C-alpha positions as CSV (number, residue, x, y, z in Angstrom):
1,M,-6.1,-3.0,41.9
2,T,-2.4,-2.9,42.4
3,V,0.0,-4.7,40.2
4,I,2.2,-7.1,41.9
5,T,4.4,-7.6,38.9
6,K,4.2,-8.1,35.0
7,P,3.0,-9.7,33.0
8,T,-0.6,-9.4,34.4
9,F,-3.5,-11.5,32.9
10,A,-7.0,-9.9,33.0
11,V,-10.1,-11.9,31.8
12,D,-13.7,-11.8,32.8
13,G,-13.3,-9.2,35.6
14,W,-10.3,-11.0,37.2
15,T,-6.6,-10.2,36.9
16,A,-3.6,-12.4,37.9
17,N,-0.6,-10.8,39.4
18,T,-2.4,-8.1,41.1
19,V,-3.9,-7.2,44.5
20,D,-7.6,-6.8,43.9
21,A,-10.1,-4.2,45.6
22,N,-10.5,-6.5,48.5
23,G,-6.7,-6.8,49.2
24,V,-6.5,-10.4,48.0
25,D,-3.2,-11.2,46.3
26,W,-3.5,-13.2,43.0
27,F,0.1,-14.2,42.4
28,C,0.8,-16.0,39.0
29,N,3.9,-18.0,38.9
30,G,3.1,-20.4,35.9
31,M,2.4,-18.9,32.5
32,E,2.7,-22.0,30.0
33,G,1.7,-21.4,26.5
34,W,1.5,-17.7,26.5
35,F,5.2,-16.9,25.4
36,G,6.1,-20.0,23.6
37,P,5.3,-21.0,20.2
38,V,2.0,-22.9,19.2
39,G,1.7,-26.4,17.6
40,V,1.4,-27.0,13.8
41,R,-1.0,-29.3,12.0
42,S,-0.6,-30.5,8.4
43,F,-2.9,-32.0,6.0
44,D,-0.3,-33.8,3.7
45,I,-1.4,-36.9,1.8
46,D,1.2,-39.8,1.0
47,R,1.9,-40.1,-2.7
48,P,0.5,-43.5,-3.5
49,A,3.1,-44.5,-6.0
50,S,6.1,-42.5,-5.0
51,N,8.1,-41.3,-2.2
52,G,7.0,-38.5,0.1
53,S,3.7,-36.6,0.1
54,Y,1.6,-34.0,-1.5
55,S,2.5,-30.9,0.3
56,S,-0.3,-28.6,1.8
57,P,0.0,-25.5,3.9
58,S,1.0,-26.0,7.6
59,L,-1.6,-24.4,9.8
60,R,-1.5,-23.5,13.6
61,T,-3.3,-25.3,16.3
62,P,-5.3,-23.1,19.0
63,R,-3.2,-21.7,21.6
64,V,-3.5,-23.4,25.1
65,I,-2.5,-21.1,28.0
66,A,-2.0,-22.7,31.4
67,L,-1.9,-20.1,34.3
68,S,-1.2,-21.2,37.9
69,G,-0.4,-19.5,41.2
70,L,-1.2,-18.6,44.7
71,C,-4.0,-16.7,46.1
72,T,-3.6,-15.0,49.7
73,A,-6.5,-13.1,51.3
74,P,-6.4,-11.0,54.4
75,S,-9.1,-13.0,56.2
76,S,-10.9,-16.3,56.0
77,D,-14.1,-14.5,54.8
78,E,-12.3,-12.9,52.1
79,I,-10.4,-16.3,51.0
80,Y,-13.9,-17.9,50.5
81,A,-15.1,-14.9,48.4
82,A,-12.1,-15.2,46.5
83,M,-12.8,-18.9,45.8
84,D,-16.2,-18.0,44.5
85,V,-14.5,-15.4,42.1
86,F,-12.2,-18.0,40.8
87,N,-14.6,-20.7,40.3
88,S,-17.0,-18.5,38.3
89,L,-14.5,-17.4,35.8
90,L,-15.7,-17.9,32.1
91,S,-18.5,-20.1,33.4
92,D,-20.8,-19.1,30.6
93,G,-18.7,-21.1,28.2
94,Q,-18.3,-18.3,25.8
95,L,-15.3,-16.4,24.5
96,H,-14.0,-13.6,26.5
97,E,-11.2,-11.0,25.8
98,L,-7.8,-11.9,27.6
99,V,-5.6,-8.8,28.0
100,V,-2.0,-9.4,28.8
101,E,0.2,-6.5,30.0
102,E,3.8,-7.5,29.5
103,P,6.6,-5.2,30.8
104,T,6.9,-3.3,27.6
105,R,3.7,-4.1,25.5
106,S,0.1,-5.1,25.7
107,F,-1.7,-7.8,23.8
108,R,-5.2,-9.0,23.5
109,T,-7.0,-12.4,22.4
110,L,-10.2,-14.3,22.7
111,V,-10.3,-17.3,25.0
112,K,-12.7,-19.8,26.6
113,L,-12.2,-22.5,29.4
114,G,-9.9,-25.5,28.4
115,S,-10.6,-27.3,31.3
116,N,-12.1,-27.2,34.8
117,P,-10.5,-24.5,37.0
118,Q,-8.2,-26.2,39.8
119,L,-8.1,-25.0,43.4
120,G,-6.4,-26.4,46.3
121,E,-6.9,-25.0,49.8
122,L,-3.6,-24.6,51.7
123,N,-4.9,-23.0,54.9
124,A,-7.4,-20.6,56.2
125,R,-6.2,-17.7,54.0
126,Q,-4.4,-19.3,51.1
127,F,-5.1,-21.6,48.1
128,D,-3.3,-22.8,45.0
129,W,-5.1,-22.2,41.8
130,Q,-4.7,-23.1,38.0
131,L,-6.7,-21.7,35.0
132,V,-6.4,-23.3,31.6
133,L,-7.6,-21.1,28.7
134,V,-7.9,-21.9,24.9
135,A,-7.4,-19.2,22.3
136,P,-8.9,-20.7,19.1
137,D,-7.3,-18.0,17.1
138,P,-3.6,-18.5,18.2
139,R,-2.5,-15.0,17.2
140,K,-1.8,-12.3,19.6
141,Y,-3.1,-8.8,18.8
142,S,-1.8,-5.4,20.0
143,A,-4.2,-3.8,22.6
144,V,-3.9,-0.6,20.7
145,E,-6.0,-0.7,17.5
146,H,-4.7,1.4,14.6
147,A,-7.4,3.3,12.4
148,A,-6.5,5.2,9.2
149,P,-9.4,7.1,7.5
150,I,-9.3,7.9,3.8
151,G,-11.5,9.6,1.2
152,L,-12.2,8.7,-2.5
153,G,-9.4,9.8,-4.8
154,V,-9.8,12.8,-7.1
155,P,-8.0,12.7,-10.4
156,P,-6.1,15.9,-11.3
157,S,-8.0,18.5,-13.5
158,G,-7.0,20.0,-16.7
159,G,-3.9,18.5,-18.7
160,V,-1.6,19.7,-21.2
161,L,-2.7,22.9,-22.8
162,W,-2.9,22.6,-26.8
163,N,-1.9,25.8,-28.5
164,G,-1.2,24.3,-32.1
165,S,-3.0,24.8,-35.4
166,A,-6.3,23.5,-36.0
167,G,-6.3,19.9,-37.2
168,S,-2.9,19.2,-36.2
169,T,-1.6,16.8,-33.5
170,G,1.1,16.9,-31.0
171,V,2.2,19.4,-28.2
172,E,3.3,22.9,-29.3
173,W,5.5,25.1,-26.7
174,N,4.0,28.4,-26.4
175,G,5.9,29.5,-23.2
176,P,8.0,32.5,-22.5
177,S,11.2,32.8,-24.7
178,N,14.3,31.2,-23.4
179,N,12.3,28.4,-21.6
180,S,11.7,24.9,-22.7
181,G,9.4,22.1,-21.6
182,V,5.5,21.5,-21.3
183,V,3.4,23.7,-19.1
184,W,1.0,21.2,-17.1
185,Q,-2.4,22.9,-16.6
186,A,-3.4,20.8,-13.6
187,D,-3.7,20.7,-9.7
188,T,-2.0,17.7,-7.9
189,G,-5.4,15.7,-7.2
190,V,-6.1,13.4,-4.4
191,P,-4.8,9.8,-4.7
192,G,-7.4,8.1,-2.2
193,I,-4.6,5.7,-1.1
194,V,-3.5,5.0,2.5
195,T,-0.4,2.9,3.7
196,V,-0.9,0.7,6.7
197,T,1.9,-1.2,8.5
198,N,2.0,-4.3,10.6
199,N,4.9,-4.5,13.0
200,G,4.1,-7.9,14.2
201,T,5.3,-11.4,13.4
202,A,2.1,-12.8,11.8
203,D,-0.3,-11.6,9.1
204,A,-2.6,-8.9,10.3
205,P,-6.4,-9.0,9.4
206,L,-8.0,-5.9,8.1
207,S,-11.4,-4.3,8.8
208,F,-12.8,-1.5,6.6
209,A,-15.7,0.8,7.6
210,F,-17.5,2.8,4.7
211,E,-19.8,5.7,5.4
212,T,-21.0,8.9,3.6
213,A,-22.4,12.1,4.9
214,S,-24.4,13.4,2.1
215,G,-24.6,11.6,-1.3
216,S,-24.8,7.9,-2.1
217,V,-21.6,5.6,-2.9
218,V,-22.2,2.8,-5.5
219,L,-20.1,-0.3,-5.3
220,P,-17.8,0.8,-2.5
221,G,-14.7,-1.2,-2.0
222,V,-10.9,-1.4,-1.6
223,R,-8.0,-2.5,-3.7
224,N,-4.7,-3.8,-2.5
225,V,-2.3,-1.7,-4.8
226,Q,0.7,-4.2,-4.4
227,T,-1.3,-7.2,-5.4
228,N,-4.4,-5.9,-7.2
229,Q,-6.7,-7.9,-5.0
230,K,-10.0,-6.4,-4.5
231,L,-13.0,-6.4,-2.0
232,T,-16.0,-4.8,-3.7
233,Y,-19.6,-4.4,-2.0
234,N,-22.2,-5.2,-4.7
235,G,-24.6,-2.4,-3.6
236,T,-25.0,1.1,-2.5
237,I,-24.6,2.9,0.8
238,T,-26.6,6.0,1.6
239,P,-26.2,8.6,4.4
240,G,-26.3,7.3,7.9
241,Q,-25.5,3.7,6.8
242,D,-22.4,2.0,8.1
243,L,-20.9,-0.9,5.9
244,V,-18.1,-3.0,7.5
245,I,-16.1,-5.5,5.6
246,S,-13.8,-7.6,7.8
247,S,-11.1,-10.3,7.1
248,S,-10.9,-11.1,10.9
249,T,-13.2,-14.0,10.6
250,E,-12.8,-17.2,8.6
251,G,-13.8,-16.5,5.2
252,G,-14.5,-12.8,6.0
253,S,-17.7,-10.9,6.9
254,V,-19.8,-8.3,5.5
255,T,-22.3,-6.3,7.7
256,L,-24.6,-3.1,6.9
257,D,-25.7,-1.5,10.0
258,G,-24.8,-4.6,12.0
259,V,-26.9,-6.8,9.9
260,N,-25.0,-9.8,8.3
261,M,-25.1,-9.4,4.4
262,G,-24.0,-12.7,3.6
263,P,-22.4,-13.1,0.1
264,A,-22.7,-9.4,-0.8
265,L,-19.3,-9.0,-2.3
266,S,-19.0,-9.0,-6.2
267,S,-15.3,-9.3,-5.5
268,A,-14.0,-11.3,-2.4
269,Q,-10.2,-11.6,-3.0
270,W,-9.3,-11.4,0.8
271,F,-5.9,-10.2,1.9
272,S,-4.0,-9.1,5.0
273,I,-1.1,-7.2,6.0
274,P,2.1,-9.6,5.9
275,K,4.2,-9.6,9.0
276,Q,6.6,-6.7,9.3
277,S,5.4,-5.3,6.3
278,S,3.2,-2.3,4.8
279,V,0.6,-2.4,2.0
280,D,-1.0,0.5,0.2
281,L,-4.9,0.4,0.1
282,E,-7.2,2.3,-2.5
283,F,-10.7,3.3,-1.6
284,T,-12.7,2.6,-4.7
285,S,-16.4,3.1,-6.0
286,A,-18.3,3.4,-9.2
287,G,-18.5,7.2,-8.8
288,Y,-17.1,10.2,-6.8
289,E,-18.8,11.3,-3.6
290,P,-16.7,14.0,-1.7
291,S,-18.3,13.2,1.8
292,A,-17.5,9.4,1.6
293,T,-14.9,7.9,3.8
294,M,-13.2,4.6,4.3
295,T,-11.6,3.7,7.7
296,V,-9.1,0.9,7.9
297,R,-8.6,-0.7,11.1
298,W,-5.9,-3.2,12.3
299,R,-3.9,-4.2,15.0
300,D,-0.1,-5.3,15.1
301,T,-0.4,-9.3,15.1
302,Y,2.0,-11.7,16.6
303,I,2.2,-15.5,16.9
């Protein structure tokens, strides 16, 4: 495959603005709905005995992407094969990943057919085409997924060394002469906190994968340090198990070894990374297990 120009649009094994392996040119000159904003829908209710309305959050509509262009093939046989390829795109009616390579960045989103593909034959080796796609989630996600692993926090050991008289209280200095202060008898510990950053223009959903190599982890979860919102699994994971808590779907999801666990959270205070912001996340549990890890995954998210 050879790129004609960027942006390219790749979905279901087909890519616009490229020359494919059969020498067929798929030139795209219409890209309506990809670069522009999406619509807004509101659920405001009129005040029955007053001016105006009761305000509710404004939500985004699905993103509708209309691609159109010209297909040119090296022979009449290739043009009919290209027609078959185009007419079969997303024919299963399911969501497919759309990857868009812009000149300086790459995005992905999930799309399905928004209407029947349109094809108009021009001559023995060319036809016009139009493909309308609908992204139920209108956000655009960076093609690169970020991942940040973190272990459970370890509190500092020791404390302030007491060297006073029996039965007394307070701190007594017993260091070398001419010095002052308190000698802290401790190591630094491990905070168990990781900072994640979203460089995009929309809130970024998060996914948390928990696992342990040796001992069990009771009530694994995560806390947003800034807001104190918590997600806590109401159970125990053992070595070899993979627990995933994700806010990327409506209402969030919880799976254990790929099996839907339904309402398995004792605390379900869902949160995301605000646009162009960072948050600190703490790996939490009911006890300490040195082999336990939590891996945070997210993508820069745009609207």
